[in-house]
C-alpha positions, 0 to 999 in steps of 0.5 A: 636351199635359197640361192641368188643368181647374178648375171650381168647380162640381165641386170638393168644397171649394166653399163651404168655408173651403178655397175662400176660400184656393184659388189659383184664387180667389186668382188670378181671384176668378171670379164666373161659371161658367167654368172655369180651365185651366192648361197644364203650364208654368202648373201648374209656375209655380203650384206654384213660387209655392206652394212659395215661399209666394207663393200658396196651394196648389191645393186643387181636388179633383174630386168622384167621378163616377158 
């Protein structure tokens, strides 16, 4: 099963203006440290919504690990 895990703690866009317009922020407005996990079907739906202009696109970019 293909999953994407989004954790704001490892996003290089964290604390930028891009973060304020992130689909994760838009959907969840999370204040805790938990990750948001989308399965493949949910990723498709979010992409369809973004393509239709209904939600911002996913802008999460994981930082490089050493």
